VOLORO-85237 format. One record per residue (C-alpha): x, y, z; residue number from 1. Coordinates in steps of 0.2 Angstrom, whole numbers, plus 5000, padded with zeros to 4 digits. Example, Ala and Ser with C-alpha at 12.3 -4.5 7.8 and 13.67 -1.06 7.14 Angstrom:
2
[[5062, 4978, 5039], 1];
[[5068, 4995, 5036], 2];
% end
This chain:
732
[[5000, 5000, 5000], 1];
[[5015, 5012, 5004], 2];
[[5020, 5010, 4985], 3];
[[5003, 5016, 4980], 4];
[[5005, 5032, 4990], 5];
[[5023, 5034, 4984], 6];
[[5015, 5034, 4966], 7];
[[5002, 5047, 4971], 8];
[[5016, 5058, 4978], 9];
[[5026, 5056, 4962], 10];
[[5010, 5060, 4952], 11];
[[5007, 5076, 4963], 12];
[[5025, 5082, 4960], 13];
[[5023, 5080, 4941], 14];
[[5006, 5089, 4942], 15];
[[5014, 5103, 4952], 16];
[[5026, 5106, 4938], 17];
[[5012, 5105, 4925], 18];
[[5001, 5117, 4936], 19];
[[5015, 5129, 4937], 20];
[[5016, 5129, 4918], 21];
[[4998, 5131, 4914], 22];
[[4995, 5143, 4929], 23];
[[5008, 5155, 4924], 24];
[[5002, 5154, 4906], 25];
[[4985, 5160, 4912], 26];
[[4991, 5173, 4925], 27];
[[5005, 5181, 4915], 28];
[[4993, 5194, 4909], 29];
[[4992, 5201, 4927], 30];
[[5010, 5208, 4926], 31];
[[5014, 5207, 4907], 32];
[[4999, 5215, 4899], 33];
[[5001, 5233, 4903], 34];
[[5020, 5234, 4898], 35];
[[5017, 5224, 4882], 36];
[[5001, 5233, 4877], 37];
[[5009, 5250, 4879], 38];
[[5026, 5245, 4871], 39];
[[5034, 5252, 4887], 40];
[[5050, 5243, 4882], 41];
[[5056, 5229, 4870], 42];
[[5048, 5212, 4873], 43];
[[5064, 5206, 4879], 44];
[[5066, 5220, 4892], 45];
[[5049, 5217, 4899], 46];
[[5052, 5198, 4901], 47];
[[5068, 5202, 4910], 48];
[[5060, 5214, 4922], 49];
[[5045, 5202, 4925], 50];
[[5058, 5187, 4927], 51];
[[5068, 5196, 4941], 52];
[[5051, 5200, 4949], 53];
[[5045, 5182, 4948], 54];
[[5062, 5175, 4955], 55];
[[5062, 5188, 4969], 56];
[[5044, 5184, 4974], 57];
[[5047, 5165, 4973], 58];
[[5062, 5167, 4985], 59];
[[5053, 5178, 4997], 60];
[[5037, 5168, 4996], 61];
[[5029, 5161, 5012], 62];
[[5028, 5145, 5002], 63];
[[5012, 5137, 5008], 64];
[[4999, 5149, 5013], 65];
[[4984, 5145, 5024], 66];
[[4973, 5142, 5009], 67];
[[4983, 5126, 5004], 68];
[[4987, 5120, 5022], 69];
[[4970, 5122, 5031], 70];
[[4961, 5136, 5022], 71];
[[4947, 5125, 5015], 72];
[[4948, 5109, 5024], 73];
[[4951, 5104, 5043], 74];
[[4966, 5094, 5044], 75];
[[4962, 5088, 5061], 76];
[[4947, 5078, 5054], 77];
[[4956, 5070, 5039], 78];
[[4966, 5054, 5038], 79];
[[4981, 5052, 5027], 80];
[[4972, 5043, 5014], 81];
[[4958, 5056, 5014], 82];
[[4971, 5070, 5011], 83];
[[4979, 5060, 4997], 84];
[[4963, 5059, 4988], 85];
[[4959, 5077, 4990], 86];
[[4976, 5083, 4984], 87];
[[4976, 5072, 4969], 88];
[[4958, 5076, 4964], 89];
[[4961, 5095, 4966], 90];
[[4978, 5095, 4956], 91];
[[4970, 5084, 4941], 92];
[[4955, 5095, 4940], 93];
[[4966, 5111, 4941], 94];
[[4979, 5107, 4928], 95];
[[4965, 5101, 4916], 96];
[[4954, 5116, 4918], 97];
[[4968, 5129, 4917], 98];
[[4975, 5120, 4901], 99];
[[4958, 5121, 4893], 100];
[[4956, 5140, 4897], 101];
[[4974, 5143, 4890], 102];
[[4969, 5134, 4874], 103];
[[4955, 5146, 4871], 104];
[[4964, 5161, 4877], 105];
[[4953, 5165, 4892], 106];
[[4960, 5172, 4908], 107];
[[4954, 5165, 4924], 108];
[[4958, 5165, 4942], 109];
[[4970, 5152, 4949], 110];
[[4964, 5157, 4966], 111];
[[4946, 5153, 4962], 112];
[[4950, 5137, 4954], 113];
[[4961, 5131, 4969], 114];
[[4947, 5136, 4982], 115];
[[4933, 5128, 4973], 116];
[[4942, 5112, 4968], 117];
[[4948, 5109, 4986], 118];
[[4930, 5113, 4991], 119];
[[4923, 5100, 4979], 120];
[[4936, 5087, 4982], 121];
[[4933, 5088, 5001], 122];
[[4914, 5089, 5000], 123];
[[4914, 5074, 4988], 124];
[[4925, 5064, 5000], 125];
[[4914, 5069, 5015], 126];
[[4898, 5064, 5006], 127];
[[4904, 5047, 5002], 128];
[[4911, 5044, 5020], 129];
[[4894, 5051, 5027], 130];
[[4885, 5036, 5019], 131];
[[4897, 5024, 5027], 132];
[[4897, 5031, 5044], 133];
[[4892, 5045, 5056], 134];
[[4904, 5058, 5048], 135];
[[4896, 5075, 5046], 136];
[[4902, 5082, 5029], 137];
[[4903, 5100, 5036], 138];
[[4916, 5095, 5049], 139];
[[4929, 5093, 5035], 140];
[[4926, 5110, 5028], 141];
[[4933, 5126, 5034], 142];
[[4917, 5136, 5030], 143];
[[4922, 5153, 5037], 144];
[[4939, 5153, 5028], 145];
[[4930, 5148, 5011], 146];
[[4917, 5162, 5013], 147];
[[4930, 5175, 5017], 148];
[[4940, 5170, 5001], 149];
[[4924, 5170, 4990], 150];
[[4918, 5187, 4997], 151];
[[4935, 5195, 4993], 152];
[[4934, 5189, 4975], 153];
[[4916, 5196, 4973], 154];
[[4921, 5213, 4981], 155];
[[4936, 5214, 4969], 156];
[[4924, 5212, 4954], 157];
[[4912, 5225, 4961], 158];
[[4926, 5238, 4965], 159];
[[4939, 5236, 4952], 160];
[[4929, 5241, 4936], 161];
[[4921, 5257, 4942], 162];
[[4938, 5263, 4951], 163];
[[4948, 5259, 4935], 164];
[[4936, 5269, 4925], 165];
[[4936, 5284, 4937], 166];
[[4955, 5285, 4939], 167];
[[4957, 5284, 4920], 168];
[[4944, 5297, 4916], 169];
[[4952, 5309, 4929], 170];
[[4970, 5305, 4923], 171];
[[4965, 5307, 4904], 172];
[[4956, 5324, 4908], 173];
[[4973, 5330, 4915], 174];
[[4985, 5323, 4903], 175];
[[4975, 5320, 4887], 176];
[[4982, 5309, 4873], 177];
[[4994, 5322, 4868], 178];
[[5003, 5322, 4885], 179];
[[5021, 5328, 4880], 180];
[[5018, 5346, 4886], 181];
[[5009, 5341, 4902], 182];
[[5022, 5328, 4907], 183];
[[5035, 5342, 4909], 184];
[[5025, 5350, 4923], 185];
[[5014, 5336, 4930], 186];
[[5024, 5321, 4925], 187];
[[5035, 5321, 4941], 188];
[[5019, 5322, 4952], 189];
[[5010, 5308, 4943], 190];
[[5026, 5298, 4943], 191];
[[5029, 5301, 4962], 192];
[[5011, 5296, 4966], 193];
[[5013, 5280, 4955], 194];
[[5029, 5274, 4962], 195];
[[5024, 5278, 4980], 196];
[[5008, 5268, 4978], 197];
[[5018, 5254, 4970], 198];
[[5031, 5254, 4984], 199];
[[5017, 5254, 4997], 200];
[[5009, 5239, 4988], 201];
[[5026, 5230, 4989], 202];
[[5029, 5234, 5007], 203];
[[5012, 5228, 5012], 204];
[[5012, 5213, 5002], 205];
[[5030, 5207, 5003], 206];
[[5039, 5215, 5018], 207];
[[5034, 5201, 5031], 208];
[[5041, 5188, 5019], 209];
[[5058, 5196, 5016], 210];
[[5070, 5186, 5028], 211];
[[5082, 5201, 5031], 212];
[[5068, 5212, 5037], 213];
[[5065, 5210, 5056], 214];
[[5048, 5209, 5064], 215];
[[5051, 5225, 5074], 216];
[[5055, 5234, 5058], 217];
[[5039, 5228, 5050], 218];
[[5029, 5234, 5065], 219];
[[5037, 5251, 5064], 220];
[[5033, 5252, 5045], 221];
[[5015, 5248, 5049], 222];
[[5014, 5261, 5063], 223];
[[5021, 5275, 5052], 224];
[[5013, 5271, 5035], 225];
[[5006, 5289, 5033], 226];
[[5023, 5298, 5037], 227];
[[5032, 5286, 5025], 228];
[[5019, 5288, 5011], 229];
[[5021, 5307, 5012], 230];
[[5040, 5306, 5013], 231];
[[5041, 5295, 4998], 232];
[[5029, 5305, 4988], 233];
[[5039, 5322, 4991], 234];
[[5056, 5313, 4988], 235];
[[5051, 5306, 4971], 236];
[[5043, 5322, 4965], 237];
[[5060, 5331, 4967], 238];
[[5070, 5316, 4960], 239];
[[5059, 5314, 4945], 240];
[[5058, 5332, 4941], 241];
[[5077, 5333, 4942], 242];
[[5080, 5317, 4931], 243];
[[5067, 5322, 4919], 244];
[[5074, 5340, 4917], 245];
[[5092, 5336, 4916], 246];
[[5093, 5318, 4909], 247];
[[5076, 5316, 4900], 248];
[[5070, 5302, 4911], 249];
[[5054, 5294, 4903], 250];
[[5044, 5294, 4919], 251];
[[5029, 5284, 4912], 252];
[[5040, 5270, 4905], 253];
[[5049, 5269, 4922], 254];
[[5032, 5268, 4931], 255];
[[5025, 5254, 4919], 256];
[[5041, 5244, 4921], 257];
[[5041, 5246, 4940], 258];
[[5023, 5241, 4941], 259];
[[5027, 5226, 4930], 260];
[[5041, 5221, 4943], 261];
[[5029, 5224, 4958], 262];
[[5015, 5213, 4951], 263];
[[5026, 5200, 4945], 264];
[[5034, 5199, 4962], 265];
[[5018, 5199, 4971], 266];
[[5011, 5186, 4959], 267];
[[5026, 5174, 4962], 268];
[[5026, 5177, 4981], 269];
[[5007, 5174, 4984], 270];
[[5000, 5164, 4970], 271];
[[5014, 5151, 4970], 272];
[[5003, 5142, 4983], 273];
[[4990, 5140, 4970], 274];
[[5002, 5128, 4960], 275];
[[5013, 5120, 4973], 276];
[[5005, 5122, 4989], 277];
[[4994, 5107, 4989], 278];
[[5007, 5095, 4983], 279];
[[5019, 5101, 4996], 280];
[[5005, 5099, 5009], 281];
[[5004, 5081, 5003], 282];
[[5023, 5078, 5004], 283];
[[5023, 5085, 5021], 284];
[[5009, 5074, 5027], 285];
[[5018, 5059, 5018], 286];
[[5034, 5061, 5027], 287];
[[5025, 5062, 5044], 288];
[[5015, 5047, 5040], 289];
[[5030, 5036, 5035], 290];
[[5038, 5040, 5052], 291];
[[5022, 5034, 5061], 292];
[[5016, 5017, 5065], 293];
[[4998, 5020, 5059], 294];
[[4989, 5014, 5044], 295];
[[4984, 5027, 5031], 296];
[[4966, 5026, 5036], 297];
[[4969, 5029, 5054], 298];
[[4983, 5042, 5053], 299];
[[4976, 5060, 5056], 300];
[[4986, 5073, 5047], 301];
[[4987, 5085, 5061], 302];
[[5004, 5091, 5056], 303];
[[4995, 5103, 5044], 304];
[[4988, 5112, 5058], 305];
[[5006, 5119, 5062], 306];
[[5015, 5132, 5051], 307];
[[5027, 5126, 5039], 308];
[[5041, 5134, 5029], 309];
[[5044, 5128, 5011], 310];
[[5063, 5124, 5008], 311];
[[5071, 5137, 4997], 312];
[[5076, 5124, 4984], 313];
[[5058, 5121, 4980], 314];
[[5054, 5140, 4979], 315];
[[5069, 5143, 4967], 316];
[[5065, 5129, 4956], 317];
[[5047, 5135, 4955], 318];
[[5053, 5152, 4951], 319];
[[5064, 5146, 4937], 320];
[[5050, 5135, 4929], 321];
[[5038, 5151, 4929], 322];
[[5052, 5161, 4921], 323];
[[5055, 5148, 4907], 324];
[[5036, 5147, 4905], 325];
[[5033, 5165, 4902], 326];
[[5047, 5166, 4890], 327];
[[5043, 5151, 4879], 328];
[[5024, 5148, 4881], 329];
[[5013, 5153, 4866], 330];
[[4997, 5150, 4877], 331];
[[5004, 5163, 4889], 332];
[[5004, 5176, 4874], 333];
[[4987, 5170, 4868], 334];
[[4979, 5173, 4885], 335];
[[4988, 5190, 4887], 336];
[[4983, 5195, 4869], 337];
[[4964, 5192, 4873], 338];
[[4965, 5205, 4887], 339];
[[4974, 5217, 4876], 340];
[[4962, 5215, 4862], 341];
[[4947, 5219, 4873], 342];
[[4956, 5235, 4879], 343];
[[4964, 5241, 4864], 344];
[[4962, 5259, 4857], 345];
[[4965, 5253, 4840], 346];
[[4954, 5243, 4828], 347];
[[4957, 5225, 4832], 348];
[[4950, 5209, 4825], 349];
[[4935, 5206, 4836], 350];
[[4935, 5187, 4840], 351];
[[4920, 5187, 4852], 352];
[[4903, 5186, 4844], 353];
[[4889, 5198, 4851], 354];
[[4878, 5190, 4863], 355];
[[4860, 5195, 4869], 356];
[[4867, 5200, 4886], 357];
[[4881, 5211, 4878], 358];
[[4868, 5219, 4866], 359];
[[4857, 5223, 4881], 360];
[[4871, 5231, 4891], 361];
[[4876, 5241, 4876], 362];
[[4859, 5248, 4874], 363];
[[4858, 5252, 4893], 364];
[[4874, 5261, 4891], 365];
[[4868, 5271, 4876], 366];
[[4852, 5276, 4886], 367];
[[4863, 5282, 4901], 368];
[[4875, 5291, 4889], 369];
[[4859, 5300, 4881], 370];
[[4853, 5305, 4898], 371];
[[4870, 5312, 4904], 372];
[[4871, 5322, 4888], 373];
[[4854, 5330, 4892], 374];
[[4860, 5334, 4910], 375];
[[4878, 5340, 4907], 376];
[[4880, 5357, 4899], 377];
[[4886, 5357, 4881], 378];
[[4901, 5368, 4884], 379];
[[4907, 5356, 4897], 380];
[[4904, 5341, 4885], 381];
[[4915, 5350, 4872], 382];
[[4929, 5353, 4884], 383];
[[4929, 5334, 4889], 384];
[[4928, 5329, 4871], 385];
[[4944, 5340, 4868], 386];
[[4953, 5331, 4882], 387];
[[4949, 5314, 4874], 388];
[[4953, 5318, 4856], 389];
[[4963, 5303, 4851], 390];
[[4968, 5310, 4834], 391];
[[4981, 5321, 4842], 392];
[[4993, 5309, 4851], 393];
[[5010, 5310, 4860], 394];
[[5025, 5310, 4848], 395];
[[5031, 5295, 4858], 396];
[[5015, 5285, 4855], 397];
[[5019, 5268, 4847], 398];
[[5007, 5266, 4833], 399];
[[5006, 5247, 4835], 400];
[[5003, 5249, 4854], 401];
[[4986, 5244, 4861], 402];
[[4985, 5259, 4872], 403];
[[4997, 5273, 4878], 404];
[[5008, 5274, 4893], 405];
[[4996, 5284, 4903], 406];
[[4983, 5270, 4903], 407];
[[4996, 5257, 4906], 408];
[[5002, 5267, 4922], 409];
[[4984, 5270, 4927], 410];
[[4980, 5251, 4926], 411];
[[4996, 5246, 4936], 412];
[[4994, 5259, 4949], 413];
[[4975, 5256, 4952], 414];
[[4977, 5238, 4953], 415];
[[4992, 5239, 4965], 416];
[[4982, 5251, 4976], 417];
[[4967, 5240, 4976], 418];
[[4977, 5224, 4981], 419];
[[4987, 5234, 4994], 420];
[[4970, 5240, 5001], 421];
[[4963, 5223, 5002], 422];
[[4979, 5216, 5010], 423];
[[4979, 5230, 5023], 424];
[[4961, 5226, 5028], 425];
[[4963, 5207, 5027], 426];
[[4953, 5205, 5011], 427];
[[4960, 5192, 4999], 428];
[[4957, 5201, 4982], 429];
[[4961, 5191, 4967], 430];
[[4975, 5198, 4957], 431];
[[4968, 5192, 4941], 432];
[[4950, 5199, 4944], 433];
[[4958, 5216, 4949], 434];
[[4970, 5218, 4935], 435];
[[4957, 5212, 4922], 436];
[[4943, 5222, 4928], 437];
[[4953, 5238, 4931], 438];
[[4959, 5236, 4913], 439];
[[4941, 5235, 4906], 440];
[[4935, 5250, 4916], 441];
[[4950, 5261, 4910], 442];
[[4946, 5255, 4892], 443];
[[4928, 5261, 4894], 444];
[[4933, 5277, 4902], 445];
[[4946, 5280, 4889], 446];
[[4933, 5278, 4875], 447];
[[4942, 5263, 4868], 448];
[[4925, 5255, 4867], 449];
[[4914, 5264, 4854], 450];
[[4898, 5260, 4845], 451];
[[4908, 5250, 4832], 452];
[[4916, 5238, 4844], 453];
[[4907, 5240, 4861], 454];
[[4895, 5225, 4858], 455];
[[4910, 5213, 4854], 456];
[[4921, 5219, 4868], 457];
[[4907, 5218, 4881], 458];
[[4903, 5201, 4874], 459];
[[4922, 5197, 4877], 460];
[[4922, 5203, 4894], 461];
[[4906, 5194, 4898], 462];
[[4914, 5178, 4891], 463];
[[4929, 5180, 4902], 464];
[[4918, 5184, 4918], 465];
[[4907, 5169, 4913], 466];
[[4923, 5158, 4912], 467];
[[4927, 5163, 4929], 468];
[[4911, 5157, 4936], 469];
[[4912, 5142, 4925], 470];
[[4929, 5138, 4933], 471];
[[4920, 5138, 4950], 472];
[[4907, 5126, 4945], 473];
[[4917, 5115, 4934], 474];
[[4932, 5114, 4946], 475];
[[4920, 5111, 4960], 476];
[[4911, 5096, 4952], 477];
[[4926, 5089, 4943], 478];
[[4936, 5088, 4958], 479];
[[4921, 5081, 4968], 480];
[[4918, 5067, 4955], 481];
[[4937, 5063, 4954], 482];
[[4938, 5062, 4973], 483];
[[4923, 5050, 4974], 484];
[[4930, 5039, 4960], 485];
[[4947, 5038, 4969], 486];
[[4939, 5033, 4985], 487];
[[4928, 5020, 4978], 488];
[[4939, 5013, 4965], 489];
[[4957, 5015, 4972], 490];
[[4971, 5011, 4960], 491];
[[4960, 5005, 4946], 492];
[[4951, 5022, 4946], 493];
[[4967, 5031, 4947], 494];
[[4973, 5022, 4931], 495];
[[4957, 5026, 4922], 496];
[[4957, 5044, 4927], 497];
[[4976, 5047, 4922], 498];
[[4972, 5039, 4905], 499];
[[4957, 5051, 4903], 500];
[[4967, 5065, 4909], 501];
[[4981, 5062, 4895], 502];
[[4968, 5060, 4881], 503];
[[4959, 5076, 4886], 504];
[[4976, 5085, 4887], 505];
[[4981, 5080, 4870], 506];
[[4964, 5085, 4863], 507];
[[4966, 5102, 4871], 508];
[[4983, 5104, 4863], 509];
[[4976, 5100, 4846], 510];
[[4962, 5112, 4849], 511];
[[4974, 5126, 4854], 512];
[[4985, 5123, 4838], 513];
[[4969, 5124, 4827], 514];
[[4964, 5140, 4836], 515];
[[4981, 5147, 4835], 516];
[[4982, 5144, 4816], 517];
[[4965, 5152, 4813], 518];
[[4970, 5167, 4824], 519];
[[4986, 5170, 4815], 520];
[[4978, 5167, 4798], 521];
[[4965, 5180, 4802], 522];
[[4977, 5193, 4808], 523];
[[4989, 5190, 4793], 524];
[[4976, 5192, 4780], 525];
[[4969, 5208, 4787], 526];
[[4986, 5217, 4790], 527];
[[4994, 5231, 4780], 528];
[[4980, 5234, 4767], 529];
[[4987, 5245, 4754], 530];
[[4983, 5251, 4736], 531];
[[4994, 5237, 4729], 532];
[[4988, 5224, 4740], 533];
[[4970, 5227, 4735], 534];
[[4974, 5222, 4717], 535];
[[4983, 5207, 4724], 536];
[[4968, 5202, 4734], 537];
[[4957, 5204, 4720], 538];
[[4968, 5193, 4709], 539];
[[4973, 5180, 4721], 540];
[[4962, 5179, 4736], 541];
[[4946, 5179, 4726], 542];
[[4952, 5165, 4714], 543];
[[4958, 5155, 4728], 544];
[[4941, 5156, 4736], 545];
[[4932, 5151, 4720], 546];
[[4944, 5136, 4719], 547];
[[4942, 5131, 4737], 548];
[[4923, 5132, 4737], 549];
[[4923, 5122, 4721], 550];
[[4934, 5109, 4730], 551];
[[4923, 5109, 4746], 552];
[[4907, 5107, 4735], 553];
[[4914, 5092, 4727], 554];
[[4919, 5085, 4744], 555];
[[4902, 5088, 4751], 556];
[[4893, 5079, 4736], 557];
[[4905, 5064, 4739], 558];
[[4902, 5063, 4758], 559];
[[4883, 5065, 4755], 560];
[[4882, 5050, 4743], 561];
[[4892, 5039, 4755], 562];
[[4883, 5046, 4770], 563];
[[4900, 5051, 4778], 564];
[[4895, 5062, 4793], 565];
[[4913, 5065, 4798], 566];
[[4918, 5071, 4781], 567];
[[4903, 5082, 4781], 568];
[[4907, 5090, 4798], 569];
[[4925, 5093, 4791], 570];
[[4918, 5101, 4776], 571];
[[4907, 5113, 4786], 572];
[[4921, 5118, 4798], 573];
[[4932, 5123, 4782], 574];
[[4917, 5133, 4775], 575];
[[4914, 5142, 4792], 576];
[[4933, 5146, 4792], 577];
[[4931, 5154, 4775], 578];
[[4917, 5164, 4781], 579];
[[4927, 5170, 4795], 580];
[[4942, 5175, 4784], 581];
[[4931, 5185, 4772], 582];
[[4923, 5194, 4787], 583];
[[4940, 5199, 4794], 584];
[[4946, 5205, 4777], 585];
[[4930, 5215, 4774], 586];
[[4931, 5224, 4791], 587];
[[4950, 5228, 4788], 588];
[[4947, 5235, 4771], 589];
[[4932, 5245, 4777], 590];
[[4943, 5252, 4791], 591];
[[4958, 5256, 4779], 592];
[[4948, 5264, 4765], 593];
[[4952, 5281, 4773], 594];
[[4971, 5278, 4768], 595];
[[4967, 5272, 4751], 596];
[[4970, 5283, 4736], 597];
[[4955, 5290, 4727], 598];
[[4958, 5281, 4711], 599];
[[4958, 5265, 4720], 600];
[[4941, 5267, 4729], 601];
[[4932, 5258, 4715], 602];
[[4944, 5244, 4717], 603];
[[4940, 5243, 4735], 604];
[[4921, 5244, 4732], 605];
[[4921, 5229, 4720], 606];
[[4932, 5219, 4732], 607];
[[4920, 5222, 4746], 608];
[[4905, 5216, 4734], 609];
[[4915, 5201, 4729], 610];
[[4919, 5196, 4747], 611];
[[4901, 5198, 4751], 612];
[[4896, 5186, 4737], 613];
[[4909, 5173, 4743], 614];
[[4902, 5175, 4761], 615];
[[4884, 5172, 4754], 616];
[[4890, 5157, 4744], 617];
[[4899, 5149, 4759], 618];
[[4884, 5152, 4770], 619];
[[4872, 5144, 4758], 620];
[[4884, 5129, 4758], 621];
[[4885, 5128, 4777], 622];
[[4866, 5128, 4778], 623];
[[4866, 5114, 4765], 624];
[[4879, 5104, 4774], 625];
[[4870, 5106, 4790], 626];
[[4854, 5100, 4782], 627];
[[4863, 5084, 4776], 628];
[[4871, 5080, 4793], 629];
[[4854, 5082, 4800], 630];
[[4847, 5070, 4787], 631];
[[4860, 5057, 4791], 632];
[[4858, 5059, 4810], 633];
[[4839, 5056, 4808], 634];
[[4842, 5040, 4800], 635];
[[4831, 5043, 4784], 636];
[[4831, 5032, 4769], 637];
[[4848, 5034, 4760], 638];
[[4849, 5040, 4742], 639];
[[4845, 5027, 4729], 640];
[[4857, 5023, 4714], 641];
[[4848, 5035, 4702], 642];
[[4849, 5049, 4715], 643];
[[4867, 5046, 4718], 644];
[[4870, 5047, 4700], 645];
[[4860, 5063, 4698], 646];
[[4871, 5071, 4712], 647];
[[4887, 5066, 4703], 648];
[[4881, 5073, 4687], 649];
[[4876, 5089, 4695], 650];
[[4893, 5090, 4704], 651];
[[4903, 5087, 4687], 652];
[[4894, 5101, 4678], 653];
[[4896, 5113, 4693], 654];
[[4915, 5109, 4693], 655];
[[4916, 5112, 4674], 656];
[[4907, 5128, 4676], 657];
[[4918, 5134, 4690], 658];
[[4934, 5129, 4679], 659];
[[4927, 5139, 4665], 660];
[[4925, 5154, 4676], 661];
[[4943, 5153, 4682], 662];
[[4948, 5152, 4663], 663];
[[4938, 5168, 4659], 664];
[[4946, 5177, 4674], 665];
[[4964, 5172, 4668], 666];
[[4962, 5175, 4649], 667];
[[4947, 5187, 4647], 668];
[[4944, 5180, 4630], 669];
[[4927, 5180, 4621], 670];
[[4928, 5162, 4616], 671];
[[4931, 5157, 4634], 672];
[[4916, 5167, 4639], 673];
[[4905, 5159, 4626], 674];
[[4910, 5142, 4633], 675];
[[4905, 5148, 4650], 676];
[[4888, 5153, 4644], 677];
[[4886, 5136, 4637], 678];
[[4891, 5128, 4653], 679];
[[4879, 5139, 4663], 680];
[[4864, 5134, 4651], 681];
[[4868, 5116, 4653], 682];
[[4868, 5118, 4672], 683];
[[4851, 5127, 4672], 684];
[[4843, 5113, 4660], 685];
[[4850, 5099, 4671], 686];
[[4843, 5107, 4687], 687];
[[4826, 5109, 4680], 688];
[[4826, 5091, 4674], 689];
[[4833, 5084, 4691], 690];
[[4819, 5094, 4700], 691];
[[4806, 5087, 4689], 692];
[[4813, 5069, 4691], 693];
[[4813, 5071, 4710], 694];
[[4795, 5076, 4710], 695];
[[4791, 5061, 4700], 696];
[[4801, 5050, 4713], 697];
[[4790, 5057, 4727], 698];
[[4774, 5054, 4717], 699];
[[4779, 5036, 4713], 700];
[[4787, 5032, 4730], 701];
[[4803, 5027, 4721], 702];
[[4814, 5035, 4735], 703];
[[4812, 5042, 4752], 704];
[[4803, 5059, 4754], 705];
[[4817, 5066, 4765], 706];
[[4830, 5061, 4752], 707];
[[4821, 5068, 4738], 708];
[[4817, 5085, 4747], 709];
[[4836, 5086, 4752], 710];
[[4841, 5083, 4734], 711];
[[4829, 5097, 4728], 712];
[[4837, 5108, 4741], 713];
[[4854, 5104, 4734], 714];
[[4848, 5108, 4716], 715];
[[4841, 5125, 4722], 716];
[[4857, 5129, 4731], 717];
[[4868, 5124, 4716], 718];
[[4857, 5137, 4706], 719];
[[4861, 5150, 4719], 720];
[[4879, 5145, 4719], 721];
[[4883, 5146, 4700], 722];
[[4872, 5162, 4700], 723];
[[4883, 5171, 4713], 724];
[[4899, 5164, 4704], 725];
[[4893, 5173, 4688], 726];
[[4890, 5189, 4698], 727];
[[4908, 5187, 4704], 728];
[[4914, 5186, 4687], 729];
[[4905, 5202, 4681], 730];
[[4913, 5211, 4696], 731];
[[4930, 5206, 4690], 732];
% end
């Protein structure tokens, strides 16, 4: 039996490494997002600053906070075997969930996942044991601690968004987007406020964890916070003014990098427990169990009731793993990019689709905006609008940046201030919730959300928020089910769960690769639209789509005749991807029309019309493929031999017609055009004959009604298909 628990400990240590990787990939946006989004420095410099902060935070970490040791469960009520089940269930669920969120580029809270997975695993175990004896499930759970943690998370949601919006509005009114002149006079004050708050945040969060700072020093700092705050503020005002005047110090870049370091250090120091705290608790209990003479079902893990300091070696190794992860992880950049896209001042590819909830909220904001305009004097509105004129930007503004350094510094300072406030008042604010919601609030106040993109970005924010609540429920129930299976099935259940875990992880990785390829394809196809590229797109992209849709139509007819549902689904997926690409390209061209030369406006107009036609063709085929999948799923009578032959005949004529269109596009000769018209007439005659034939089939009951109706639908769609292709040619 001891070998079984050694295996569990080994699995837990492997999962700890995996959790560090997936956890840091998700939480990287907390400390990297603002510096990357504002282009405060090169990507390499930002990573170096963040890496130093991570390593410092890991070394000074208190290692295993109460949340992992006894924050959720009561160790005095658990046996060693119980603890192993809870720890293993929690870690399996955590790695799985965070990896899924990373694959789809959605940020979530590692603290939330830890809390609710521990709750679910403990409750699942307690429920099973309550059926076998007189165990009260509530005695195993530390309800008060769990309630305080959840309350802190909800408070961080309610406070962060409006505070971020308010601070950004005030700051933008002071500095505007063209802040070069105002920085000369106000920059030192803003920099002093920012650095002082960041230092205050670090002192509150990290001072008690730094080994060379004595307890009496920490007490003195706590008792003299106000004096220290004012002294630092005055010192930095004079220092920044001197450095800016004589050495041209860029105060905003310094503030952004300092905030990046501070949040990275706080993340590594405090969130490290989310990844290694539970495995270390299991290892500590295992060492105590091995030294005892009790059986696993009788040994109570009371050692977890006492404070424990993690060996420095574990902390340093953990810090190095986190640093390597943020440097090489593509998922980390994907998650960070999601938050940046939602807060960007520029026109971005909006990957979130509008939802009813988002539309409702946007309409509500429009009503509130209308009422405010009726109340606020017009003269004041004009003054505010001037302060928010994005057309006149700072000379140092990076065109490729998602937002400027003013907003980056506001986000970092506001997030640091909120987290420091929560720490001072013993409220466990979630770093992820605070930084994300502050960023969303500042985006709204900075008018990065307008009527063109608001519904998409609100939908994105709602998706992220919904994902957080999904994390709570999914983590809770997943850990609960795993704990129950492990308790009832033992080693056999563990083998089954590990196999399932590996399969899901592989599928998640495949899904991420597919999403990543789509994302880069969408971004690449919509970048750098110029007068020259318009002609290239008209010549190449349209021809490629004609050929691609022709190929997909052929694949569709083959799959339909053979009733191959998998092939039909693949065909539908590729058609939807074509639709998405054309939408991205249309949006980008529309946004870039202002930069296109006057003589090429007609070119852009024809291209937009052609893209609309391709979109329409693809949507018609998606509908037809979906109908075919539904036909197969319903188990209707398959096509008879004559119907399959009719489908093949229609497919051949469609392919010949499309080939003729491509020839006309390339040669533009009258003979080729005449040949095209002949093909078109042949198609129209065949379609009429086939429709009449299917009516006769229904009348004489020679084939299934559903099959005949689907074939008539196919004939109608083919008529629309070649009709739209002919329109495409006339626009060429």
